[in-house]
Every structure is written in structure tokens, then in C-alpha cells.
C-alpha positions, 0 to 999 in steps of 0.5 A, spaced: 563 021 629 568 018 623 574 015 626 579 017 620 576 024 621 578 024 629 585 021 628 586 027 623 585 032 628 588 028 634 595 031 633 592 038 633 588 037 639 594 034 643 598 040 641 593 045 643 593 041 650 600 042 650 600 050 649 595 051 654 598 046 659 605 051 658 601 057 659 597 055 665 604 052 668 608 058 666 602 062 670 602 058 676 610 057 676 611 065 676 605 066 681 608 061 686 615 062 684 614 070 686 611 067 693 617 063 694 622 068 693 618 073 697 618 067 703 626 066 702 627 073 702 624 075 708 629 075 714 627 069 718 626 064 712 633 067 710 636 065 716 632 058 716 635 057 709 642 059 711 642 054 716 639 048 712 644 050 707 650 050 711 648 043 715 647 040 708 653 043 704 658 046 708 665 042 707 665 040 714 660 037 719 657 043 723 654 043 730 647 047 728 645 048 735 652 051 737 651 055 731 644 058 733 647 059 740 652 063 737 647 067 732 641 069 737 645 073 742 648 077 737 641 078 734 638 080 740 645 085 742 643 089 736 636 091 739 638 093 746 643 091 752 637 087 756 634 083 751 638 076 752 639 069 750 639 064 755 642 057 753 638 051 755 644 049 760 643 055 764 636 056 764 635 053 770 640 057 774 638 063 771 631 062 774 633 059 780 636 066 782 629 069 783 625 063 785 624 062 792 628 056 793 632 051 789 633 043 790 640 042 792 645 040 798 645 046 801 652 049 801 656 055 799 663 054 797 669 057 794 674 054 789 681 054 792 687 051 788 682 046 784 679 044 790 672 046 793 672 049 800 665 049 803 665 056 806 658 056 809 653 050 810 645 052 810 642 051 817 638 045 817 639 044 810 641 037 807 648 038 808 648 040 815 643 034 816 648 029 813 654 032 817 658 036 812 661 042 816 664 049 814 671 048 812 670 041 809 674 040 802 670 036 797 674 031 793 669 026 790 662 026 788 658 020 787 665 016 787 668 020 782 674 024 784 673 031 783 679 035 784 684 039 779 682 042 772 675 039 772 673 043 778 669 049 775 663 053 778 659 050 773 661 043 773 660 043 781 653 046 780 652 041 775 654 035 780 651 038 786 644 040 784 639 036 782 632 034 783 629 033 790 629 027 794 635 024 790 642 022 793 649 024 792 655 021 795 660 026 797 667 025 799 670 030 804 677 032 807 676 035 814 681 040 817 687 036 821 685 029 818 688 026 812 682 020 811 677 022 806 670 022 810 664 020 806 657 023 806 650 021 803 646 027 802 639 027 800 638 033 796 632 038 798 629 045 797 634 050 799 631 057 800 633 063 796 632 069 801 631 076 798 632 079 804 639 078 807 638 083 814 633 085 818 635 089 825 634 095 829 640 100 827 638 104 834 632 104 839 627 107 834 630 105 827 629 099 823 633 096 817 631 092 812 637 089 806 633 087 800 638 083 795 634 082 789 626 082 788 624 075 787 618 071 788 618 071 795 620 078 796 614 081 799 612 075 804 619 076 806 618 083 807 612 082 811 615 077 816 621 082 817 616 088 818 613 084 823 619 082 826 621 089 827 614 091 830 616 086 836 622 091 837 617 097 836 620 101 831 618 107 829 622 109 823 625 105 817 631 104 812 630 100 806 637 098 803 637 097 796 644 098 794 647 093 790 640 090 788 640 089 781 632 088 781 628 082 779 621 081 778 617 088 777 611 085 781 615 084 787 617 091 787 609 094 786 607 089 792 612 092 796 611 099 794 603 098 795 605 097 803 607 104 804 602 108 799 595 111 801 590 108 796 590 110 788 597 112 788 600 111 781 606 106 783 609 105 776 606 104 769 609 100 763 608 101 755 611 099 749 609 098 741 605 092 742 604 093 750 598 098 751 599 102 757 598 099 764 598 102 770 599 099 777 596 103 783 596 102 790 590 099 793 590 103 800 591 096 804 598 097 806 600 097 813 605 102 813 603 108 810 605 113 815 611 111 818 617 115 816 621 112 811 628 112 808 631 108 801 638 107 800 640 106 793 647 107 789 650 106 782 648 098 782 641 099 784 637 097 778 630 095 775 625 093 780 630 097 785 629 103 781 621 102 780 620 102 788 625 108 789 622 112 784 615 110 786 617 113 793 620 119 790 615 121 786 609 120 791 614 124 796 613 118 800 620 117 802 627 121 802 632 117 797 639 117 800 646 115 796 648 115 789 645 115 782 642 109 781 644 104 774 638 107 770 634 101 767 627 102 765 626 097 760 621 091 761 623 084 759 618 078 757 621 071 758 619 067 752 621 059 752 623 055 746 622 047 746 629 045 747 629 049 754 633 055 752 629 062 752 630 069 751 628 075 755 626 080 750 624 087 751 617 089 750 616 095 753 619 101 758 617 103 765 615 110 767 615 112 774 609 116 777 611 123 774 612 120 767 619 119 767 623 113 764 629 112 767 633 108 762 639 111 761 641 112 753 644 107 749 646 106 742 642 099 739 648 094 737 653 098 740 654 096 748 661 098 749 659 105 752 653 102 756 657 097 759 662 102 761 657 107 764 659 106 771 666 106 770 665 113 766 661 116 772 667 114 776 672 117 772 668 123 771 667 124 779 660 122 780 661 118 785 665 123 789 661 129 787 653 131 786 655 136 781 658 131 777 652 128 775 649 129 768 642 128 767 640 127 760 633 127 760 628 133 762 626 135 768 619 132 772 616 134 778 614 130 784 607 130 787 608 136 791 612 140 786 620 138 787 624 137 781 627 130 779 630 128 772 629 122 768 633 119 762 639 116 767 637 113 773 634 115 780 638 121 783 637 121 790 635 127 794 641 127 799 647 125 796 653 121 800 660 121 796 664 114 796 670 115 801 676 117 798 680 119 804 683 112 805 683 110 798 690 108 796 692 104 789 695 099 794 688 098 797 685 098 790 690 092 788 688 088 794 681 089 793 681 088 785 686 082 785 682 078 790 687 077 795 683 080 800 678 074 799 683 069 799 686 071 805 680 072 809 678 064 807 685 062 809 685 065 815 678 063 817 680 056 815 686 056 819 682 059 825 675 055 825 676 052 832 678 059 835 673 063 831 667 058 833 667 060 840 664 067 838 657 067 836 656 074 835 658 079 830 661 084 836 665 079 839 668 076 833 669 083 831 673 085 837 677 079 837 679 080 830 681 087 831 686 084 837 689 079 831 691 085 827 689 082 821 691 088 816 699 086 818 697 079 817 694 080 810 700 085 808 705 079 809 700 074 805 699 079 799 707 080 799 708 073 798 703 073 793 705 078 788 702 085 791 709 089 794 708 091 801 707 099 801 707 101 809 705 108 808 699 106 803 697 101 808 697 106 814 693 110 810 688 105 808 688 101 814 681 102 816 678 100 809 683 094 809 681 092 816 673 093 814 674 089 808 678 083 811 674 082 818 667 083 814 669 077 810 672 073 816 665 074 819 661 073 813 665 066 812 664 064 820 657 067 821 652 069 816 650 075 811 646 079 816 652 079 821 656 081 815 651 087 814 651 089 821 658 089 821 659 094 815 654 098 817 657 100 823 661 106 820 657 106 814 656 114 812 650 113 808 647 109 814 649 115 819 646 120 814 639 116 814 639 116 822 641 124 822 635 125 817 630 121 822 633 125 828 631 132 825 624 129 823 626 130 815 624 123 812 618 126 809 620 130 803 618 138 804 614 142 799 619 147 795 620 153 798 620 151 806 625 152 810 627 145 811 627 144 804 632 149 803 636 146 808 636 140 805 638 143 798 644 147 801 646 140 804 646 137 797 650 142 794 656 141 799 
């Protein structure tokens, strides 16, 4: 090739290459620019880019982790009332609530005047083995003073809980002594009980109180049933009042114990969750025992699964007040930093097909949060006729009418006691003054109270001490003006509340439950149903069914 000729065409070739390069560059720039804009405009990446921009360019230094902790709950709150974010610092405590045990020192405490007071010591737990007693005041932890404004529930848990076999040095001031006593406690596994009371209501009726549905609820139930079998029970009351739920599988296992083979217990279904049925396998040992289930407005979630399965299959009579109405299923999803979310992935349905989730408006939880207060104000706690069902009617296996769309409505309604209720009692209870007085009384009288080992003995002693009069004087000094007429009218309620808390402080939760059940109208109703052999629901149209329906309307 002629060199001069090549040199002549070189500028033209270079210009052509530049033009082609520009065209190719423009094509790819537009192509990838479009993709980039699409990516940025997608919600998740806009949020990610926003955080990067704030971190990089905001006028002041920003804690991005803290910003995320504030943003995520708001996003989830716009979905439904039960999808929640749990920060890493709270994740362990939330998980421990439903575990069979956690690692700690084994005390139950209350905070009074910026000081930790040991309320109860777990029997055979690390603190008891080290020598700590109920009534001790904790004043230091690991050599550092722990009194004053620094003492909070969260800070106390942080300092006292810890890995198994680690040690913590606790300084306490004991009642009647001035010197600080020091105890080295080796942390250990502290059992978390789901079942807080098991005993016989009468010669033939067993009673089991279930506080929540955790990992160990089913084995605890089997132990409780075995204990009652030793006492030859032939009827059973399962108390789910104030049980906010927990693990669905525990409720399914429990229901299986009372149902014949192949009965539907519950099913769940969601947009990405195909329908999943849970059925009984026929291996339950108590398929034919007369059964009553107690519920109230605070019974939710897994409690409603169990109660719904018993009601829809006509296996038990449900007594009490309408339950909370939570029919949403959450899945727990963890993040690398230890935080987690509980995201609603499905709804659960009782065997008849009803979803008992009460109505809610996504993003507006105020009405939802105030639902129980609204029910109270509308008179639902006092009259069955005030119950408003928002869902359609369904039918049980024998044709009884039941409703969805807002909790489990009991077969037999028991109103809340209003005859003794006064504004004085409400103030005393809501202000926390009763709890304060009960603890002070317990702390000042431990030596005498320790001489009573049974609930009945302690109860008789407390009645003789006229604790209501003592409380009225205490409350008057602490801002609740004395109202003699109201105190007389509410005397029974006040005595019951005050003495029950002292018994709880000195004995345990079972003793407390036995005490308050003595004059509980719901328990009394259950016993009458057993006496009349009406625990098994009857087909509509039968004489017994008609009688029960008539009673419901009263």
C-alpha cells in the first residue's frame, strides 16, 4: 500500500471511528441509563439510595442504624397491626418469652423508689442456691452501685441475665439490716412455664391454667393431665383467659389431644402460602372427657385456634367473653445484625372456614388498638346482646351457628362484675397503688407471712388483718382521696385484689390463681355446666340446646 495514500485517508478513518464510537456509546448509555433509572426508581433501591445520600451528604453526622430502626417499624405498620420489627437489643428477650427457658439468675423483681426489690426467688434456681431471699434489695451488680435513675427494667435485665455458667456478683440489703451482703451467682437455665396452675376445682373437675403457647406447652400439658389423673379427674377446665397466644404448633398439638382422628384443627392460607391443613391423628388420650374452655377479650391467636377447634368440632363448651380476634399468621425473619421482623404471611381459619381476624385499616392502627376499650364502652363486657359480629354466619359440625370476623364468641357468656365496681376501685387499680401497697405490706410482714405455707391459711390471716382499711389509709397518703361509701361498696373487689397480690408475692402463681378462682363467676358457671352434663354441645333444636340458648340471652 502506498504510504502517502494511507496517510491521506487516516483522518477520515479516525473520524468514522469516532462517529461509530459515539453511536455505540449513545446506544449503550441510553440502554443502561434506562436500566439504572428503573433500578433507582424501584422502591427498595430508592430507600437504599436515600440512606446512602443522607449518610454521604447530610449537613450533620447521622446514625444510619438508628434511622433504619425508626423507618422499618413505620413501613410494617402500614401493612397490618401484627407485622413488627424487633431491634437486635430486644430480639433475645422477645424470643425468651416463648422458649422453655432462658439463662439468668432466677429472680422475679419489682422496681420501687429507684431500687430493685426481689419479689420472688425461683425454687432451686441460681439465686436461691447462692443465698438471695425474697425481700432483698439489690444495690450493686458486679461491684458497681445499681440504685437511682439508672435502674430501669431493661438495664436490670441486661445486667442480671447472661450466658449460662457465667458469674455475677450481687450486693443486697436485707430487711432489718444495714450492711450490704454480697452473693456470687452462677447464671443457669431458668424454666419458663406456660402452665401456671394445675389443681382440682372439686372432687371430679380438673383445672389447667395456660399463660401462653410456648415451645414446652404441650409437654407441660401432658404432665398436668398426668397429675390430674392421679387425682382421678373426670371433667376438665382449660383456662385461656388473658392468654395472648404464641406458637401455633403448640395449640395444634394440644387440640390433637382432645379430638378423634382426622378432625380439622385449623388451616392457614396466604398469597404466597398455599393452603395447609392441620388435622388430628387420633392418638390423643383425652378424646371423650367432658371439656370446658374459658376465654375472654385478652385471649388471642393460638388461644383462639384451640378454642375455635373445640367449638367448631363441637368438642367443648366455650365460656366467658368474646376473644381478641387475631387471625393473622406471622413468620419470624432474622437479619444479619441480630434484629428481626415478624411478617404476616397468611391468615388462619377455624375448621368451619371462619377467619376470626377482627377488621383493621392498613396504616391506621388507632381504632384497632382501641378496640377493647370500644367494646367496653359499648357494654360488650356486661351484655351478650352488645356483641357486634362483622363476619358472616358459619356452622359447627352439628349445625350450631357461629360467627367469624372478630374473635371467638363463647357458647355461654359471663359478664364482668359491675355490682361492686366504683370509680374509687378503678383509680386504685389503674394507678398501681394496690400493687405498691401489696408489695410494701409483703416486705414489712415477711417474717409473719412465712409461717403460712398454704393459700387458705394465708387468706384467712389476711382477712383478719383488714388489709382494705390499711390500703385506704396508704392510698390517702399517696394521692387517692378516701371515699368511705365507695370503699364499702367495692370492699369485696378491693380485698380480692389486695390479698391476691400479697399471696402471689409470698407463695406463687398457682396459689394466686387458686385464690382468685374461689369466687370467680366463670369458674362457677363451668362447674354448673358439668353438674348438668352439658359440657358436650347439643344439636340445635334439642331441649338442652334450647335451655342453653335461653340462658345466653339473660
